[in-house]
C-alpha positions in Angstrom: -41.4 -10.9 67.0 -40.6 -8.2 64.5 -39.7 -4.7 65.8 -42.2 -2.0 65.2 -41.5 1.5 63.7 -42.1 3.0 67.1 -39.3 0.8 68.4 -36.9 2.2 65.8 -36.9 -0.8 63.8 -37.8 -1.3 60.1 -39.5 -4.4 58.7 -38.3 -5.6 55.2 -40.4 -8.2 53.6 -39.1 -10.8 51.2 -41.3 -9.1 48.6 -39.5 -5.9 49.1 -36.2 -7.8 48.8 -37.2 -9.5 45.5 -38.4 -6.3 43.9 -35.0 -4.7 44.7 -33.3 -7.7 43.4 -35.2 -7.6 40.1 -34.5 -3.9 39.7 -30.8 -4.6 40.4 -30.8 -7.3 37.8 -32.4 -5.1 35.2 -29.9 -2.2 35.8 -27.1 -4.7 35.5 -28.4 -5.9 32.2 -28.4 -2.3 30.9 -25.0 -1.6 32.1 -23.8 -4.9 30.4 -25.4 -3.9 27.1 -23.8 -0.6 27.3 -20.4 -2.2 28.1 -20.6 -4.5 25.1 -21.4 -1.4 22.8 -18.5 0.5 24.2 -16.3 -2.5 23.7 -17.3 -2.6 20.1 -17.0 1.0 19.6 -13.4 0.9 21.1 -12.5 -1.9 18.6 -13.9 0.1 15.7 -11.9 3.2 16.9 -8.7 1.2 17.2 -9.2 -0.1 13.6 -9.9 3.4 12.3 -6.9 4.8 14.2 -4.6 2.1 12.7 -6.0 3.0 9.2 -5.4 6.7 9.7 -1.9 6.1 11.0 -1.1 3.9 8.1 -2.3 6.7 5.6 -0.4 9.4 7.6 2.7 7.2 7.2 2.2 6.8 3.4 1.7 10.7 2.9 5.0 11.3 5.0 6.9 8.8 2.9 5.6 10.5 -0.3 6.2 13.9 1.1 9.7 13.3 2.2 10.4 11.3 -0.9 9.6 14.2 -3.3 12.7 16.5 -2.4 15.0 13.6 -2.8 13.6 12.9 -6.3 14.0 16.5 -7.2 17.5 16.6 -6.0 18.1 13.5 -8.2 16.3 15.2 -11.0 18.3 18.4 -10.6 21.6 16.5 -10.6 20.7 14.7 -13.8 19.8 17.9 -15.6 23.0 19.5 -14.5 24.9 16.4 -15.7 23.1 16.5 -19.1 23.5 20.1 -19.7 27.2 20.0 -19.0 27.5 17.2 -21.5 25.6 19.1 -24.0 27.5 22.5 -23.5 30.9 20.6 -23.9 32.0 21.3 -20.4 33.6 18.2 -18.6 
């Protein structure tokens, strides 16, 4: 015998359980789709980050390579001009 509401009990039918189960499965499917989308987005973001880091490193190498090149150019000009002017 099922308890009545006046007794303080609650009756939950198998139909109610089934409906809740179906709703829960639909919600889990949406969560799974969103999780897959986020996983793809994270992979794309990592690839973009690696590309940006590689570009930054190449700019840094170029930036710090320029002063050394200028120094070498300056030394060669000084050496050339001292040869032309006859100073040893």
